[in-house]
C-alpha positions as CSV (number, residue, x, y, z in Angstrom):
1,M,-14.9,14.6,-7.8
2,T,-15.1,15.5,-11.5
3,A,-15.3,13.1,-14.4
4,A,-11.8,14.0,-15.4
5,T,-10.5,13.2,-11.9
6,S,-12.3,9.9,-12.0
7,V,-10.6,8.9,-15.2
8,L,-7.2,10.3,-14.0
9,L,-7.4,7.9,-11.0
10,A,-7.3,4.9,-13.3
11,L,-3.6,5.5,-14.0
12,P,-2.2,5.1,-10.4
13,V,-4.6,2.2,-9.8
14,L,-3.4,0.4,-12.9
15,I,0.3,0.9,-12.0
16,G,-0.2,-0.1,-8.4
17,A,-2.1,-3.2,-9.3
18,L,0.5,-4.2,-11.9
19,T,3.4,-3.8,-9.4
20,Q,1.6,-5.6,-6.6
21,R,0.8,-8.6,-8.7
22,T,4.3,-8.7,-10.1
23,T,6.2,-8.3,-6.8
24,G,3.7,-9.0,-4.0
25,L,3.7,-5.5,-2.7
26,G,3.3,-2.0,-4.2
27,F,-0.3,-1.0,-4.6
28,G,-0.5,1.4,-1.7
29,L,3.2,2.3,-2.1
30,V,2.9,3.2,-5.8
31,G,-0.8,4.0,-6.3
32,G,-1.6,5.4,-2.9
33,P,0.5,8.6,-3.0
34,L,-0.7,9.4,-6.6
35,M,-4.3,8.9,-5.5
36,V,-3.8,11.2,-2.5
37,A,-2.2,13.8,-4.7
38,A,-5.2,13.6,-7.1
39,V,-8.2,13.6,-4.6
40,G,-6.7,14.6,-1.2
41,P,-5.6,12.5,1.8
42,H,-9.0,11.5,3.3
43,I,-10.6,10.1,0.1
44,G,-7.3,9.0,-1.5
45,V,-6.2,6.9,1.5
46,S,-9.6,5.4,2.1
47,M,-10.0,4.6,-1.6
48,S,-6.5,3.1,-1.6
49,N,-7.6,0.8,1.3
50,A,-10.7,-0.3,-0.5
51,L,-9.0,-1.1,-3.8
52,S,-6.1,-2.8,-2.1
53,M,-8.5,-5.0,-0.2
54,V,-10.0,-6.2,-3.5
55,L,-6.7,-6.7,-5.2
56,C,-5.2,-8.7,-2.2
57,A,-8.3,-11.0,-2.3
58,V,-7.9,-11.6,-6.0
59,V,-4.1,-12.3,-5.9
60,L,-4.4,-14.5,-2.7
61,A,-7.1,-16.6,-4.4
62,R,-4.5,-17.6,-7.0
63,T,-1.4,-18.0,-4.8
64,W,-2.7,-19.0,-1.3
65,R,-1.0,-22.4,-1.1
66,D,2.4,-20.9,-0.3
67,T,1.1,-18.6,2.5
68,D,3.1,-18.4,5.8
69,W,0.0,-18.1,8.0
70,R,2.1,-17.9,11.3
71,S,3.8,-14.7,9.9
72,V,0.4,-13.4,8.8
73,L,-0.9,-13.7,12.4
74,M,2.3,-12.1,14.0
75,L,2.1,-9.1,11.7
76,A,-1.7,-8.7,11.7
77,V,-2.3,-8.6,15.5
78,P,-0.1,-5.5,16.3
79,A,-1.2,-3.9,13.0
80,I,-4.9,-4.1,13.9
81,A,-4.2,-3.0,17.5
82,V,-2.8,0.4,16.3
83,I,-5.4,1.1,13.6
84,P,-7.8,3.0,15.9
85,L,-4.9,5.4,16.8
86,G,-4.3,6.0,13.1
87,A,-8.0,6.6,12.4
88,L,-8.0,9.3,15.1
89,V,-5.1,11.0,13.4
90,V,-6.9,10.9,10.0
91,G,-10.0,12.4,11.5
92,A,-8.3,15.2,13.4
93,A,-5.6,16.3,11.0
94,P,-6.2,19.1,8.4
95,P,-5.6,18.1,4.7
96,G,-2.3,20.1,4.2
97,P,-0.3,18.7,7.1
98,L,-1.7,15.2,6.5
99,L,-0.6,15.3,2.9
100,V,2.9,16.2,4.0
101,L,2.8,13.4,6.6
102,V,1.6,10.9,4.1
103,G,4.2,11.8,1.5
104,S,7.0,11.9,4.1
105,M,6.1,8.5,5.5
106,V,6.1,7.0,2.0
107,V,9.6,8.5,1.2
108,L,10.9,7.2,4.6
109,A,9.4,3.8,4.1
110,V,11.0,3.4,0.7
111,G,14.3,4.4,2.1
112,I,14.0,1.8,4.9
113,T,12.9,-0.9,2.4
114,A,16.0,-0.2,0.3
115,L,18.3,-0.3,3.4
116,A,16.9,-3.7,4.3
117,D,18.7,-5.2,1.3
118,R,21.9,-4.9,3.3
119,H,20.8,-5.0,6.9
120,R,18.5,-7.5,8.5
121,L,16.6,-4.9,10.6
122,L,13.5,-6.9,11.8
123,R,13.8,-10.5,12.6
124,G,11.7,-13.1,14.5
125,V,8.7,-12.3,16.7
126,P,10.0,-8.9,17.9
127,G,10.6,-7.9,14.4
128,A,7.2,-9.0,13.3
129,L,5.5,-7.0,16.1
130,V,7.4,-3.8,15.2
131,A,6.8,-4.2,11.5
132,G,3.1,-5.0,12.0
133,A,2.5,-2.0,14.3
134,L,4.2,0.4,12.0
135,S,2.5,-1.1,8.9
136,G,-0.9,-0.8,10.5
137,F,-0.5,2.8,11.5
138,M,0.8,3.7,8.0
139,S,-1.9,1.8,6.3
140,V,-4.8,3.7,7.9
141,T,-3.1,7.1,7.8
142,A,-1.2,6.9,4.5
143,G,-2.6,3.8,2.7
144,V,0.9,2.2,2.5
145,G,1.2,-0.8,4.8
146,G,3.4,-2.8,2.5
147,P,6.9,-1.2,3.0
148,M,7.3,-2.5,6.6
149,V,6.2,-5.9,5.5
150,S,8.8,-5.8,2.8
151,V,11.5,-4.9,5.4
152,Y,10.4,-7.8,7.5
153,A,10.4,-10.2,4.5
154,L,13.8,-9.1,3.4
155,S,15.2,-9.5,7.0
156,E,13.7,-13.0,7.2
157,R,15.0,-13.9,3.7
158,W,11.6,-14.9,2.4
159,T,11.4,-16.2,-1.2
160,R,9.2,-14.3,-3.6
161,R,7.0,-17.3,-3.8
162,V,6.2,-17.0,-0.1
163,L,6.2,-13.2,0.0
164,I,3.4,-12.8,-2.6
165,P,0.6,-14.8,-0.9
166,T,1.7,-14.0,2.7
167,A,1.7,-10.2,2.0
168,Q,-1.7,-10.5,0.4
169,A,-3.3,-12.3,3.4
170,Y,-1.8,-9.8,5.8
171,L,-2.7,-6.7,3.8
172,L,-6.2,-8.0,3.2
173,A,-6.9,-8.2,6.9
174,V,-5.3,-4.8,7.6
175,N,-7.2,-3.0,4.8
176,V,-10.5,-4.5,5.9
177,V,-10.1,-3.1,9.4
178,S,-8.7,0.2,8.2
179,L,-11.7,0.7,5.9
180,L,-14.2,-0.3,8.6
181,S,-12.6,2.3,11.0
182,K,-13.1,5.1,8.5
183,G,-16.0,4.1,6.3
184,I,-16.3,3.8,2.5
185,P,-15.2,7.0,0.9
186,P,-17.8,9.2,-1.0
187,V,-16.6,8.5,-4.5
188,P,-19.0,8.8,-7.5
189,W,-19.9,5.6,-9.4
190,L,-17.7,6.7,-12.3
191,G,-14.7,6.9,-10.0
192,W,-15.2,3.4,-8.7
193,A,-15.9,2.1,-12.3
194,C,-12.7,3.6,-13.7
195,A,-10.7,2.4,-10.7
196,G,-12.2,-1.1,-10.8
197,A,-11.4,-1.5,-14.5
198,A,-7.9,-0.3,-14.0
199,L,-7.4,-2.7,-11.1
200,L,-8.5,-5.7,-13.3
201,V,-6.3,-4.7,-16.2
202,G,-3.3,-4.0,-13.9
203,A,-3.7,-7.4,-12.1
204,L,-3.9,-9.3,-15.4
205,A,-0.9,-7.4,-16.8
206,G,1.1,-8.0,-13.6
207,E,0.4,-11.8,-13.8
208,W,1.7,-11.8,-17.4
209,L,4.7,-9.7,-16.4
210,D,5.5,-11.8,-13.3
211,K,6.8,-14.5,-15.5
212,R,9.0,-12.2,-17.7
213,I,10.7,-9.6,-15.4
214,A,13.6,-10.0,-13.0
215,A,12.6,-9.4,-9.4
216,R,15.4,-6.8,-8.9
217,T,14.2,-4.8,-12.0
218,G,10.6,-4.8,-10.7
219,R,11.7,-3.6,-7.3
220,R,13.7,-0.7,-8.7
221,L,10.7,0.4,-10.7
222,I,8.6,0.4,-7.5
223,I,11.1,2.5,-5.6
224,V,11.3,5.1,-8.4
225,V,7.6,5.5,-8.9
226,A,6.9,5.5,-5.1
227,L,9.4,8.2,-4.5
228,L,7.8,10.4,-7.2
229,G,4.4,9.8,-5.7
230,G,5.5,10.6,-2.2
231,A,7.2,13.7,-3.3
232,A,4.1,14.8,-5.2
233,A,2.0,14.4,-2.0
234,V,4.5,16.4,0.0
235,V,4.6,19.3,-2.6
236,R,0.8,19.5,-2.8
237,G,0.6,19.5,1.0
238,L,3.1,22.3,1.3
239,L,1.3,24.3,-1.3
240,M,-1.9,24.0,0.7
241,L,-0.1,25.2,3.8
242,G,0.9,28.3,1.9
C-alpha cells in the first residue's frame, strides 16, 4: 500500500464514521465499498471490519443506556453462526469476482433497505434470525452488516434513539468475530494512522451533525453514497475480470 493510498483511505473512513454516528448505521455501507475499491476486497473488507469495531465501541460507550439487548442477542447468534462460511468464501474467491460480489451485495442491500420503508419485511424472532444470518455473511464477505439490521429495525419500527446503540452493540460483536476469523489485515502504520484520525474526526463531526440534521435527509445521503461505492467496486471487479 503506497503513501498516497493510505491518505486516500481517510476519505471513505471519515464519511463512513460521520454517517454511522449520525444515523446509527453506515460505516460499512458507505466507507466499505470505497475502501474495497481503493485497496482490494481482502484488505478493504478486513480493514472495514477493524475500523467498524472501534467506531461501534466508541459510539456505544456514549449511547448504551437505550440498547435493546434482547434484539442484540437474537441478531448476533445467527450472524456469528454463518461467519465461518463467509470466511471460507473470502479465502477461496479470486479478487475480481469477489469485488463484483461485494459491490452487488451492497447495491442489493441498499435497495432492500429502501423497500423496507413501505413493507415490514422482517418481524419478530424469525425476522431477527434471517436478518442476523444475512448480516453476518455480508459483514465477513463485504464488510457491510448494517443494511439487514436496518431492514429489521424499520420493520420493527424502532426509534432512532434505540436503533443507534442497539446497532452498535450488534455490529461490535459481529465485527470482532469477523476480524478474528480472517486476521488483522497487513496495512502499513501510515494507513492505520490516517484511517484512525479520519475515524475520530468523522465520529466527532457526526455527533455534532446528529443534533442538526433530519433523519430522512441523512438516510438519503447514505443511500446515494453507498450506491456509488457499490457501483465503483463492481466496475473495478469487472475490469479485473477483463
